[in-house]
C-alpha positions in Angstrom: 0.0 0.0 0.0 1.2 3.5 -0.8 -0.1 6.8 0.3 1.0 9.8 -1.7 -0.1 13.3 -0.7 0.6 16.5 -2.6 0.5 19.8 -0.7 -0.8 22.8 -2.5 -2.3 26.2 -1.7 -1.3 28.9 0.7 -1.8 26.7 3.8 0.9 24.4 2.5 3.5 27.1 3.2 2.9 26.6 7.0 6.2 25.8 8.8 6.9 22.1 9.2 3.4 21.1 7.7 4.9 18.6 5.4 6.8 16.9 8.1 3.9 16.9 10.6 1.5 15.6 8.0 3.9 12.8 7.0 4.3 11.8 10.7 0.6 11.7 11.3 -0.2 9.7 8.1 2.6 7.2 9.1 1.0 6.9 12.6 -2.5 6.2 11.2 -1.5 4.0 8.3 -1.0 0.2 8.4 2.5 -0.8 9.4 3.4 -2.0 5.9 2.1 1.2 4.2 4.6 3.6 2.7 3.8 7.3 3.0 5.1 10.2 1.0 4.2 13.9 1.2 5.2 16.1 -1.6 5.4 19.9 -1.5 7.0 22.2 -4.1 10.1 24.0 -2.9 8.8 27.1 -4.6 6.4 28.9 -2.3 4.8 30.9 -5.1 4.2 27.8 -7.1 2.7 26.0 -4.1 0.5 29.1 -3.3 -1.1 29.3 -6.9 -1.1 25.6 -7.8 -4.6 25.1 -6.6 -5.9 28.0 -8.7 -4.0 26.8 -11.8 -5.3 23.2 -11.4 -8.9 24.5 -10.8 -8.6 26.6 -14.0 -7.4 23.6 -16.0 -10.1 21.4 -14.5 -12.8 24.0 -15.2 -11.8 24.3 -18.8 -12.2 20.5 -19.6 -15.5 19.6 -21.4 -16.0 16.5 -19.2 -15.9 18.7 -16.1 -18.5 21.2 -17.6 -20.9 18.3 -17.9 -20.8 17.8 -14.1 -21.9 21.4 -13.2 -25.1 22.0 -11.6 -26.8 25.1 -10.0 -27.6 25.8 -6.4 -31.3 25.4 -7.2 -30.7 22.0 -8.7 -28.8 21.0 -5.6 -31.5 22.4 -3.3 -34.2 20.5 -5.3 -32.5 17.1 -5.5 -30.4 17.2 -2.3 -26.8 15.9 -1.7 -27.4 12.6 -3.5 -27.6 14.7 -6.8 -23.8 15.0 -6.6 -23.5 11.2 -7.0 -25.8 11.2 -10.0 -24.0 14.1 -11.8 -20.5 12.9 -10.9 -20.4 9.1 -11.0 
């Protein structure tokens, strides 16, 4: 088993977050599991990577088919997410 986590966004710049997260994941994972937490060394890249990724995702045609309005969500409830995004 392998657990790979990528840190991104402004919060990922918190001091020692990578090390603390890796330690916590190791403690909670099965003994045989391997854990790796990745974080870009470039703070600016880490800060904006979430926005860049979101922009790329939003531009995909397949993602646009999953959009729904607030009124649709209110009408159908939380289970609507499972139907729109299988």
